[in-house]
N, CA, C and O atoms as a Tinker XYZ file with bonds, in Angstrom:
   468  protein
     1  N    115.393000   81.561000   90.172000    73     2
     2  CA   115.332000   81.605000   88.649000    64     1     3
     3  C    114.281000   80.491000   88.108000    63     2     4     5
     4  O    113.670000   80.566000   87.042000    81     3
     5  N    114.199000   79.494000   89.014000    73     3     6
     6  CA   112.932000   78.549000   88.807000    64     5     7
     7  C    111.816000   78.781000   88.665000    63     6     8     9
     8  O    111.125000   78.264000   87.786000    81     7
     9  N    111.331000   79.782000   89.680000    73     7    10
    10  CA   110.056000   80.171000   90.283000    64     9    11
    11  C    109.662000   81.207000   89.094000    63    10    12    13
    12  O    108.543000   81.105000   88.591000    81    11
    13  N    110.554000   82.191000   88.643000    73    11    14
    14  CA   110.214000   82.792000   87.598000    64    13    15
    15  C    109.991000   81.714000   86.185000    63    14    16    17
    16  O    109.015000   81.908000   85.459000    81    15
    17  N    110.796000   80.789000   85.934000    73    15    18
    18  CA   110.457000   80.071000   84.931000    64    17    19
    19  C    109.274000   79.532000   84.821000    63    18    20    21
    20  O    108.650000   79.389000   83.769000    81    19
    21  N    108.830000   79.120000   86.232000    73    19    22
    22  CA   107.366000   78.159000   86.279000    64    21    23
    23  C    106.414000   79.348000   86.189000    63    22    24    25
    24  O    105.321000   78.957000   85.779000    81    23
    25  N    106.437000   80.577000   86.411000    73    23    26
    26  CA   105.407000   81.495000   86.609000    64    25    27
    27  C    105.258000   81.741000   85.059000    63    26    28    29
    28  O    104.214000   81.463000   84.471000    81    27
    29  N    106.180000   82.191000   84.534000    73    27    30
    30  CA   106.056000   82.740000   83.042000    64    29    31
    31  C    105.834000   81.608000   82.242000    63    30    32    33
    32  O    105.100000   81.782000   81.270000    81    31
    33  N    106.381000   80.292000   82.459000    73    31    34
    34  CA   105.641000   79.039000   81.597000    64    33    35
    35  C    104.318000   78.846000   81.673000    63    34    36    37
    36  O    103.689000   78.664000   80.630000    81    35
    37  N    103.556000   78.854000   83.137000    73    35    38
    38  CA   102.444000   78.730000   83.244000    64    37    39
    39  C    101.489000   79.912000   82.510000    63    38    40    41
    40  O    100.447000   79.605000   81.930000    81    39
    41  N    102.030000   81.460000   82.617000    73    39    42
    42  CA   101.421000   82.389000   81.788000    64    41    43
    43  C    101.217000   82.052000   80.210000    63    42    44    45
    44  O    100.164000   82.013000   79.572000    81    43
    45  N    102.491000   81.833000   79.798000    73    43    46
    46  CA   102.344000   81.386000   78.340000    64    45    47
    47  C    101.508000   79.970000   78.093000    63    46    48    49
    48  O    101.018000   79.807000   76.976000    81    47
    49  N    101.348000   79.041000   79.009000    73    47    50
    50  CA   100.588000   77.812000   78.749000    64    49    51
    51  C     99.117000   78.466000   78.894000    63    50    52    53
    52  O     98.339000   78.135000   78.000000    81    51
    53  N     98.677000   79.233000   79.757000    73    51    54
    54  CA    97.095000   79.634000   79.862000    64    53    55
    55  C     96.869000   80.500000   78.691000    63    54    56    57
    56  O     95.830000   80.218000   78.094000    81    55
    57  N     97.623000   81.581000   78.140000    73    55    58
    58  CA    97.469000   82.555000   77.060000    64    57    59
    59  C     97.277000   81.879000   75.899000    63    58    60    61
    60  O     96.492000   82.316000   75.058000    81    59
    61  N     97.956000   80.756000   75.717000    73    59    62
    62  CA    98.209000   79.897000   74.362000    64    61    63
    63  C     96.672000   78.956000   74.424000    63    62    64    65
    64  O     95.983000   78.652000   73.450000    81    63
    65  N     96.459000   78.689000   75.589000    73    63    66
    66  CA    95.361000   77.541000   75.676000    64    65    67
    67  C     94.053000   78.552000   75.628000    63    66    68    69
    68  O     93.045000   77.939000   75.277000    81    67
    69  N     93.876000   79.644000   75.838000    73    67    70
    70  CA    92.802000   80.524000   75.916000    64    69    71
    71  C     92.483000   80.972000   74.530000    63    70    72    73
    72  O     91.354000   81.438000   74.376000    81    71
    73  N     93.336000   80.911000   73.408000    73    71    74
    74  CA    92.941000   81.390000   71.914000    64    73    75
    75  C     92.354000   80.133000   71.221000    63    74    76    77
    76  O     92.440000   78.992000   71.673000    81    75
    77  N     91.843000   80.435000   70.248000    73    75    78
    78  CA    91.654000   79.575000   69.338000    64    77    79
    79  C     92.883000   79.305000   68.542000    63    78    80    81
    80  O     93.649000   80.201000   68.188000    81    79
    81  N     93.057000   77.977000   68.258000    73    79    82
    82  CA    94.013000   77.603000   67.413000    64    81    83
    83  C     93.825000   77.811000   65.778000    63    82    84    85
    84  O     93.141000   77.037000   65.109000    81    83
    85  N     94.447000   78.835000   65.280000    73    83    86
    86  CA    94.325000   78.538000   63.857000    64    85    87
    87  C     95.526000   77.758000   63.136000    63    86    88    89
    88  O     95.421000   77.250000   62.019000    81    87
    89  N     96.488000   77.737000   63.794000    73    87    90
    90  CA    97.490000   76.990000   63.170000    64    89    91
    91  C     97.950000   75.975000   64.195000    63    90    92    93
    92  O     98.829000   76.361000   64.966000    81    91
    93  N     97.449000   74.607000   64.340000    73    91    94
    94  CA    97.793000   73.871000   65.216000    64    93    95
    95  C     99.188000   73.406000   65.403000    63    94    96    97
    96  O     99.642000   73.087000   66.502000    81    95
    97  N     99.779000   73.383000   64.410000    73    95    98
    98  CA   101.118000   72.668000   64.240000    64    97    99
    99  C    102.063000   73.630000   65.302000    63    98   100   101
   100  O    102.746000   73.281000   66.265000    81    99
   101  N    101.794000   75.077000   64.679000    73    99   102
   102  CA   102.747000   76.168000   65.300000    64   101   103
   103  C    102.405000   76.223000   66.833000    63   102   104   105
   104  O    103.262000   76.160000   67.714000    81   103
   105  N    101.282000   76.326000   67.014000    73   103   106
   106  CA   100.966000   76.684000   68.337000    64   105   107
   107  C    101.010000   75.405000   69.393000    63   106   108   109
   108  O    101.243000   75.450000   70.601000    81   107
   109  N    100.655000   74.023000   68.401000    73   107   110
   110  CA   101.208000   72.899000   69.507000    64   109   111
   111  C    102.416000   72.954000   69.732000    63   110   112   113
   112  O    102.566000   72.711000   70.930000    81   111
   113  N    103.420000   73.147000   69.224000    73   111   114
   114  CA   104.926000   73.519000   69.470000    64   113   115
   115  C    105.246000   74.253000   70.630000    63   114   116   117
   116  O    106.118000   73.937000   71.439000    81   115
   117  N    104.311000   75.513000   70.702000    73   115   118
   118  CA   104.493000   76.447000   71.469000    64   117   119
   119  C    104.145000   75.737000   73.053000    63   118   120   121
   120  O    104.958000   75.597000   73.967000    81   119
   121  N    102.771000   75.370000   73.054000    73   119   122
   122  CA   102.431000   74.791000   74.196000    64   121   123
   123  C    103.146000   73.246000   74.702000    63   122   124   125
   124  O    103.071000   72.823000   75.855000    81   123
   125  N    103.754000   72.625000   73.702000    73   123   126
   126  CA   104.821000   71.619000   74.194000    64   125   127
   127  C    105.956000   72.099000   74.879000    63   126   128   129
   128  O    106.414000   71.545000   75.878000    81   127
   129  N    106.447000   73.173000   74.334000    73   127   130
   130  CA   107.471000   73.859000   74.902000    64   129   131
   131  C    107.198000   74.459000   76.460000    63   130   132   133
   132  O    107.942000   74.286000   77.425000    81   131
   133  N    106.142000   75.084000   76.444000    73   131   134
   134  CA   105.727000   75.499000   77.843000    64   133   135
   135  C    105.345000   74.496000   78.755000    63   134   136   137
   136  O    105.782000   74.677000   79.892000    81   135
   137  N    104.750000   73.628000   78.609000    73   135   138
   138  CA   104.638000   72.389000   79.306000    64   137   139
   139  C    105.529000   71.785000   80.058000    63   138   140   141
   140  O    105.583000   71.589000   81.272000    81   139
   141  N    106.605000   71.366000   78.695000    73   139   142
   142  CA   107.675000   70.685000   79.135000    64   141   143
   143  C    108.437000   71.336000   79.939000    63   142   144   145
   144  O    108.673000   70.773000   81.008000    81   143
   145  N    109.012000   72.604000   79.714000    73   143   146
   146  CA   109.844000   73.418000   80.640000    64   145   147
   147  C    109.599000   73.772000   81.675000    63   146   148   149
   148  O    110.492000   74.069000   82.469000    81   147
   149  N    107.894000   73.868000   82.071000    73   147   150
   150  CA   107.515000   73.916000   83.388000    64   149   151
   151  C    107.667000   72.596000   83.940000    63   150   152   153
   152  O    108.351000   72.569000   84.963000    81   151
   153  N    107.212000   71.490000   83.535000    73   151   154
   154  CA   107.375000   70.263000   84.041000    64   153   155
   155  C    108.886000   69.775000   84.560000    63   154   156   157
   156  O    109.146000   69.141000   85.583000    81   155
   157  N    109.650000   70.185000   83.704000    73   155   158
   158  CA   111.236000   70.009000   83.816000    64   157   159
   159  C    111.598000   70.870000   84.974000    63   158   160   161
   160  O    112.214000   70.313000   85.883000    81   159
   161  N    111.323000   72.110000   85.092000    73   159   162
   162  CA   111.833000   72.992000   85.888000    64   161   163
   163  C    111.391000   72.564000   87.376000    63   162   164   165
   164  O    112.112000   72.795000   88.346000    81   163
   165  N    109.973000   71.833000   87.485000    73   163   166
   166  CA   109.619000   71.404000   88.798000    64   165   167
   167  C    110.370000   70.528000   89.387000    63   166   168   169
   168  O    110.679000   70.486000   90.578000    81   167
   169  N    110.786000   69.530000   88.181000    73   167   170
   170  CA   111.312000   68.447000   88.707000    64   169   171
   171  C    112.600000   68.848000   88.987000    63   170   172   173
   172  O    113.159000   68.190000   89.865000    81   171
   173  N    113.288000   69.837000   88.432000    73   171   174
   174  CA   114.810000   70.205000   88.823000    64   173   175
   175  C    114.787000   70.972000   89.993000    63   174   176   177
   176  O    115.846000   71.131000   90.600000    81   175
   177  N    113.562000   71.564000   90.483000    73   175   178
   178  CA   113.527000   72.445000   91.701000    64   177   179
   179  C    113.204000   71.249000   92.699000    63   178   180   181
   180  O    113.874000   71.366000   93.726000    81   179
   181  N    112.534000   70.346000   92.700000    73   179   182
   182  CA   112.421000   69.302000   93.560000    64   181   183
   183  C    113.801000   68.562000   93.892000    63   182   184   185
   184  O    114.182000   68.375000   95.047000    81   183
   185  N    114.383000   68.233000   92.953000    73   183   186
   186  CA   115.865000   67.668000   93.132000    64   185   187
   187  C    116.557000   68.419000   94.048000    63   186   188   189
   188  O    117.092000   67.798000   94.966000    81   187
   189  N    116.679000   69.715000   94.007000    73   187   190
   190  CA   117.253000   70.451000   95.060000    64   189   191
   191  C    116.459000   70.509000   96.428000    63   190   192   193
   192  O    116.988000   70.264000   97.512000    81   191
   193  N    115.119000   70.863000   96.257000    73   191   194
   194  CA   114.596000   70.943000   97.850000    64   193   195
   195  C    114.308000   69.453000   98.535000    63   194   196   197
   196  O    113.924000   69.340000   99.699000    81   195
   197  N    114.497000   68.577000   97.842000    73   195   198
   198  CA   114.487000   67.258000   98.808000    64   197   199
   199  C    115.845000   66.840000   98.912000    63   198   200   201
   200  O    115.982000   65.909000   99.705000    81   199
   201  N    116.866000   67.222000   98.378000    73   199   202
   202  CA   118.271000   67.001000   98.850000    64   201   203
   203  C    118.931000   65.916000   97.888000    63   202   204   205
   204  O    120.107000   65.582000   98.032000    81   203
   205  N    118.162000   65.421000   96.964000    73   203   206
   206  CA   119.134000   64.573000   95.710000    64   205   207
   207  C    119.952000   65.056000   95.372000    63   206   208   209
   208  O    120.856000   64.263000   95.109000    81   207
   209  N    120.280000   66.427000   95.139000    73   207   210
   210  CA   121.290000   67.060000   94.409000    64   209   211
   211  C    122.714000   66.388000   95.408000    63   210   212   213
   212  O    123.600000   65.743000   94.847000    81   211
   213  N    122.734000   66.596000   96.546000    73   211   214
   214  CA   123.782000   65.991000   97.212000    64   213   215
   215  C    124.083000   64.307000   97.222000    63   214   216   217
   216  O    125.152000   63.833000   97.606000    81   215
   217  N    122.953000   63.515000   96.736000    73   215   218
   218  CA   123.201000   62.323000   96.587000    64   217   219
   219  C    123.709000   61.792000   95.300000    63   218   220   221
   220  O    124.493000   60.842000   95.299000    81   219
   221  N    123.277000   62.395000   94.125000    73   219   222
   222  CA   123.847000   62.314000   92.706000    64   221   223
   223  C    124.804000   63.329000   92.521000    63   222   224   225
   224  O    124.809000   64.545000   92.713000    81   223
   225  N    125.867000   62.245000   91.962000    73   223   226
   226  CA   127.177000   62.654000   91.578000    64   225   227
   227  C    127.311000   63.379000   90.217000    63   226   228   229
   228  O    128.055000   62.862000   89.383000    81   227
   229  N    126.555000   64.712000   89.861000    73   227   230
   230  CA   126.543000   65.134000   88.717000    64   229   231
   231  C    127.071000   66.743000   89.044000    63   230   232   233
   232  O    126.843000   67.333000   90.100000    81   231
   233  N    127.770000   67.255000   87.974000    73   231   234
   234  CA   128.205000   68.893000   88.002000    64   233   235
   235  C    127.132000   69.562000   87.848000    63   234   236   237
   236  O    126.837000   69.979000   86.728000    81   235
   237  N    126.444000   69.765000   88.793000    73   235   238
   238  CA   124.977000   70.524000   89.054000    64   237   239
   239  C    124.942000   72.073000   88.375000    63   238   240   241
   240  O    124.001000   72.678000   87.863000    81   239
   241  N    126.110000   72.399000   88.545000    73   239   242
   242  CA   126.271000   74.002000   87.639000    64   241   243
   243  C    126.329000   73.784000   86.140000    63   242   244   245
   244  O    126.070000   74.704000   85.365000    81   243
   245  N    126.680000   72.528000   85.712000    73   243   246
   246  CA   127.193000   72.306000   84.402000    64   245   247
   247  C    125.419000   71.978000   83.843000    63   246   248   249
   248  O    124.858000   72.443000   82.851000    81   247
   249  N    124.950000   71.167000   84.731000    73   247   250
   250  CA   123.404000   70.709000   84.531000    64   249   251
   251  C    122.589000   71.870000   84.505000    63   250   252   253
   252  O    121.781000   71.932000   83.578000    81   251
   253  N    122.631000   72.985000   85.480000    73   251   254
   254  CA   121.842000   74.158000   85.281000    64   253   255
   255  C    121.964000   74.798000   84.223000    63   254   256   257
   256  O    120.969000   75.302000   83.703000    81   255
   257  N    123.321000   74.929000   83.619000    73   255   258
   258  CA   123.529000   75.667000   82.489000    64   257   259
   259  C    123.085000   75.317000   81.346000    63   258   260   261
   260  O    122.660000   76.090000   80.488000    81   259
   261  N    123.167000   73.997000   81.260000    73   259   262
   262  CA   122.761000   73.295000   79.764000    64   261   263
   263  C    121.120000   73.219000   79.949000    63   262   264   265
   264  O    120.453000   73.125000   78.919000    81   263
   265  N    120.476000   73.254000   81.171000    73   263   266
   266  CA   118.909000   73.326000   81.100000    64   265   267
   267  C    118.364000   74.423000   80.946000    63   266   268   269
   268  O    117.255000   74.566000   80.431000    81   267
   269  N    119.250000   75.546000   81.475000    73   267   270
   270  CA   118.522000   76.839000   80.941000    64   269   271
   271  C    119.027000   77.320000   79.674000    63   270   272   273
   272  O    118.458000   78.215000   79.049000    81   271
   273  N    120.201000   76.681000   79.235000    73   271   274
   274  CA   120.166000   77.008000   77.711000    64   273   275
   275  C    119.604000   76.316000   76.833000    63   274   276   277
   276  O    119.400000   76.851000   75.744000    81   275
   277  N    119.274000   75.208000   77.005000    73   275   278
   278  CA   118.190000   74.548000   75.879000    64   277   279
   279  C    116.566000   75.501000   76.183000    63   278   280   281
   280  O    115.873000   76.062000   75.334000    81   279
   281  N    116.347000   75.411000   77.597000    73   279   282
   282  CA   115.095000   76.300000   77.432000    64   281   283
   283  C    115.139000   77.422000   76.896000    63   282   284   285
   284  O    114.117000   77.757000   76.297000    81   283
   285  N    116.054000   78.182000   76.909000    73   283   286
   286  CA   116.124000   79.356000   76.023000    64   285   287
   287  C    115.892000   79.174000   74.881000    63   286   288   289
   288  O    115.043000   79.830000   74.278000    81   287
   289  N    116.646000   78.184000   74.312000    73   287   290
   290  CA   116.868000   77.952000   72.754000    64   289   291
   291  C    115.206000   77.624000   72.190000    63   290   292   293
   292  O    114.612000   78.092000   71.219000    81   291
   293  N    114.696000   76.487000   73.378000    73   291   294
   294  CA   113.420000   76.218000   72.968000    64   293   295
   295  C    112.255000   77.166000   72.865000    63   294   296   297
   296  O    111.370000   77.154000   72.009000    81   295
   297  N    112.404000   77.998000   73.892000    73   295   298
   298  CA   111.385000   79.190000   74.426000    64   297   299
   299  C    111.692000   80.400000   73.221000    63   298   300   301
   300  O    110.815000   81.252000   73.077000    81   299
   301  N    112.818000   80.470000   72.438000    73   299   302
   302  CA   113.098000   81.485000   71.645000    64   301   303
   303  C    112.310000   81.021000   70.095000    63   302   304   305
   304  O    111.696000   81.761000   69.327000    81   303
   305  N    112.504000   79.947000   70.005000    73   303   306
   306  CA   111.731000   79.202000   68.970000    64   305   307
   307  C    110.263000   79.276000   68.894000    63   306   308   309
   308  O    109.583000   79.513000   67.896000    81   307
   309  N    109.830000   79.010000   70.242000    73   307   310
   310  CA   108.348000   78.796000   70.429000    64   309   311
   311  C    107.793000   80.548000   70.290000    63   310   312   313
   312  O    106.710000   80.873000   69.804000    81   311
   313  N    108.794000   81.477000   70.825000    73   311   314
   314  CA   108.419000   82.632000   70.533000    64   313   315
   315  C    108.398000   83.229000   68.749000    63   314   316   317
   316  O    107.571000   84.029000   68.312000    81   315
   317  N    109.309000   82.717000   68.098000    73   315   318
   318  CA   109.107000   82.898000   66.758000    64   317   319
   319  C    107.882000   82.400000   66.262000    63   318   320   321
   320  O    107.280000   83.108000   65.455000    81   319
   321  N    107.432000   81.382000   66.574000    73   319   322
   322  CA   106.290000   80.568000   65.842000    64   321   323
   323  C    104.943000   81.218000   66.542000    63   322   324   325
   324  O    103.872000   81.163000   65.938000    81   323
   325  N    105.043000   81.827000   67.820000    73   323   326
   326  CA   103.610000   82.548000   68.182000    64   325   327
   327  C    103.625000   83.708000   67.677000    63   326   328   329
   328  O    102.529000   84.204000   67.419000    81   327
   329  N    104.656000   84.362000   67.431000    73   327   330
   330  CA   104.703000   85.657000   66.778000    64   329   331
   331  C    104.282000   85.777000   65.190000    63   330   332   333
   332  O    103.733000   86.736000   64.647000    81   331
   333  N    104.725000   84.441000   64.557000    73   331   334
   334  CA   104.364000   84.281000   63.303000    64   333   335
   335  C    103.044000   84.096000   63.109000    63   334   336   337
   336  O    102.495000   84.669000   62.168000    81   335
   337  N    102.265000   83.190000   64.046000    73   335   338
   338  CA   100.896000   82.923000   64.007000    64   337   339
   339  C    100.097000   84.195000   64.580000    63   338   340   341
   340  O     98.891000   84.244000   64.338000    81   339
   341  N    100.743000   85.309000   65.384000    73   339   342
   342  CA   100.223000   86.274000   65.675000    64   341   343
   343  C    100.155000   87.366000   64.328000    63   342   344   345
   344  O     99.157000   88.053000   64.107000    81   343
   345  N    101.239000   87.392000   63.584000    73   343   346
   346  CA   101.150000   88.276000   62.157000    64   345   347
   347  C    100.144000   87.683000   61.269000    63   346   348   349
   348  O    100.153000   88.073000   60.102000    81   347
   349  N     99.427000   86.956000   61.564000    73   347   350
   350  CA    98.708000   86.501000   60.537000    64   349   351
   351  C     97.261000   86.890000   60.813000    63   350   352   353
   352  O     96.315000   86.378000   60.214000    81   351
   353  N     97.145000   87.819000   61.749000    73   351   354
   354  CA    95.764000   88.158000   62.399000    64   353   355
   355  C     95.245000   89.005000   61.140000    63   354   356   357
   356  O     94.019000   88.930000   61.068000    81   355
   357  N     95.719000   89.655000   60.300000    73   355   358
   358  CA    94.781000   90.309000   59.423000    64   357   359
   359  C     94.541000   89.830000   58.126000    63   358   360   361
   360  O     93.858000   90.428000   57.295000    81   359
   361  N     95.217000   88.532000   57.914000    73   359   362
   362  CA    94.600000   87.779000   56.790000    64   361   363
   363  C     93.326000   87.042000   56.855000    63   362   364   365
   364  O     93.162000   86.258000   57.791000    81   363
   365  N     92.274000   87.225000   55.846000    73   363   366
   366  CA    91.233000   86.378000   55.945000    64   365   367
   367  C     91.259000   84.986000   55.778000    63   366   368   369
   368  O     91.910000   84.546000   54.830000    81   367
   369  N     90.682000   84.225000   56.512000    73   367   370
   370  CA    90.457000   82.900000   56.195000    64   369   371
   371  C     89.088000   82.893000   55.490000    63   370   372   373
   372  O     88.194000   83.624000   55.916000    81   371
   373  N     88.842000   81.876000   54.138000    73   371   374
   374  CA    87.838000   82.014000   53.365000    64   373   375
   375  C     87.142000   80.610000   53.820000    63   374   376   377
   376  O     87.749000   79.540000   53.829000    81   375
   377  N     85.830000   80.769000   54.181000    73   375   378
   378  CA    84.819000   79.375000   54.321000    64   377   379
   379  C     84.382000   78.878000   52.977000    63   378   380   381
   380  O     84.452000   77.736000   52.522000    81   379
   381  N     83.837000   80.164000   52.347000    73   379   382
   382  CA    83.479000   79.739000   51.054000    64   381   383
   383  C     83.346000   81.113000   50.176000    63   382   384   385
   384  O     83.755000   82.152000   50.695000    81   383
   385  N     82.879000   81.142000   49.078000    73   383   386
   386  CA    83.134000   82.455000   48.093000    64   385   387
   387  C     82.593000   83.663000   48.840000    63   386   388   389
   388  O     83.117000   84.743000   48.571000    81   387
   389  N     81.587000   83.630000   49.770000    73   387   390
   390  CA    80.859000   84.746000   50.190000    64   389   391
   391  C     81.141000   85.023000   51.418000    63   390   392   393
   392  O     80.934000   86.164000   51.831000    81   391
   393  N     81.728000   83.927000   52.342000    73   391   394
   394  CA    81.888000   84.388000   53.847000    64   393   395
   395  C     83.705000   84.578000   54.085000    63   394   396   397
   396  O     84.529000   83.774000   53.648000    81   395
   397  N     83.990000   85.659000   54.765000    73   395   398
   398  CA    85.521000   85.571000   55.352000    64   397   399
   399  C     85.366000   85.718000   56.506000    63   398   400   401
   400  O     84.399000   86.418000   56.804000    81   399
   401  N     85.928000   85.340000   57.271000    73   399   402
   402  CA    86.635000   85.876000   58.747000    64   401   403
   403  C     87.937000   86.111000   59.109000    63   402   404   405
   404  O     88.648000   85.869000   58.134000    81   403
   405  N     88.552000   86.453000   60.009000    73   403   406
   406  CA    89.854000   86.929000   60.159000    64   405   407
   407  C     90.324000   85.693000   60.883000    63   406   408   409
   408  O     89.541000   84.943000   61.466000    81   407
   409  N     91.839000   85.473000   60.819000    73   407   410
   410  CA    92.312000   84.014000   61.411000    64   409   411
   411  C     92.222000   84.125000   62.858000    63   410   412   413
   412  O     91.923000   83.137000   63.527000    81   411
   413  N     92.489000   85.411000   63.464000    73   411   414
   414  CA    92.320000   85.596000   64.885000    64   413   415
   415  C     91.323000   86.846000   65.241000    63   414   416   417
   416  O     91.534000   87.920000   64.677000    81   415
   417  N     90.452000   86.746000   65.986000    73   415   418
   418  CA    89.477000   87.955000   66.584000    64   417   419
   419  C     90.547000   88.865000   67.128000    63   418   420   421
   420  O     91.742000   88.616000   67.288000    81   419
   421  N     89.903000   89.930000   67.372000    73   419   422
   422  CA    90.518000   90.915000   68.012000    64   421   423
   423  C     90.879000   90.570000   69.410000    63   422   424   425
   424  O     92.022000   90.911000   69.714000    81   423
   425  N     90.225000   90.009000   70.286000    73   423   426
   426  CA    90.725000   89.708000   71.619000    64   425   427
   427  C     91.638000   88.531000   71.459000    63   426   428   429
   428  O     92.580000   88.402000   72.241000    81   427
   429  N     91.437000   87.708000   70.550000    73   427   430
   430  CA    92.657000   86.421000   70.484000    64   429   431
   431  C     93.724000   87.178000   70.224000    63   430   432   433
   432  O     94.675000   87.003000   70.986000    81   431
   433  N     93.843000   87.914000   69.433000    73   431   434
   434  CA    95.030000   88.768000   69.114000    64   433   435
   435  C     95.699000   89.432000   69.933000    63   434   436   437
   436  O     96.925000   89.540000   69.902000    81   435
   437  N     94.906000   89.971000   70.796000    73   435   438
   438  CA    95.696000   90.513000   71.818000    64   437   439
   439  C     96.374000   89.541000   72.971000    63   438   440   441
   440  O     97.345000   89.834000   73.668000    81   439
   441  N     95.648000   88.364000   72.994000    73   439   442
   442  CA    96.011000   87.458000   73.847000    64   441   443
   443  C     97.375000   86.820000   73.011000    63   442   444   445
   444  O     98.425000   86.540000   73.588000    81   443
   445  N     97.228000   86.710000   72.064000    73   443   446
   446  CA    98.391000   86.022000   71.105000    64   445   447
   447  C     99.574000   86.868000   71.266000    63   446   448   449
   448  O    100.673000   86.316000   71.307000    81   447
   449  N     99.478000   88.257000   71.373000    73   447   450
   450  CA   100.554000   89.151000   71.619000    64   449   451
   451  C    101.192000   88.877000   72.954000    63   450   452   453
   452  O    102.397000   88.819000   73.196000    81   451
   453  N    100.269000   88.733000   73.705000    73   451   454
   454  CA   100.769000   88.729000   75.407000    64   453   455
   455  C    101.535000   87.405000   75.186000    63   454   456   457
   456  O    102.726000   87.447000   75.496000    81   455
   457  N    101.128000   86.405000   74.772000    73   455   458
   458  CA   101.695000   85.081000   74.759000    64   457   459
   459  C    102.970000   85.277000   73.939000    63   458   460   461
   460  O    103.908000   84.664000   74.448000    81   459
   461  N    103.299000   85.951000   72.809000    73   459   462
   462  CA   104.386000   86.143000   72.088000    64   461   463
   463  C    105.469000   86.791000   73.029000    63   462   464   465
   464  O    106.625000   86.392000   72.894000    81   463
   465  N    105.176000   87.820000   74.031000    73   463   466
   466  CA   106.013000   88.604000   74.734000    64   465   467
   467  C    106.272000   87.680000   75.988000    63   466   468
   468  O    107.016000   88.061000   76.893000    81   467
């Protein structure tokens, strides 16, 4: 489970980082969640791989449940924010009265959909 969390966290991290950021606050939270969950899952995995779990008197089943529950809540919130950013694709961004541009280009829109999923 940890390896899949690291793999998908890395993919979200790469996909969000490869798009232009129209709403920095929303996508900043998505990046924070992806990077933090990725880092904490590596730390959690190293605790088990190097045998520290046997030396630290903690209920590891409960710690694992809390970690994955919190990660689910944060990733679900990040999904909602990324999907909200993606849904703004068709709205124009006005630079001045004569020029308009979409918030996300078509290629960035596709990447944003992949990051949302």
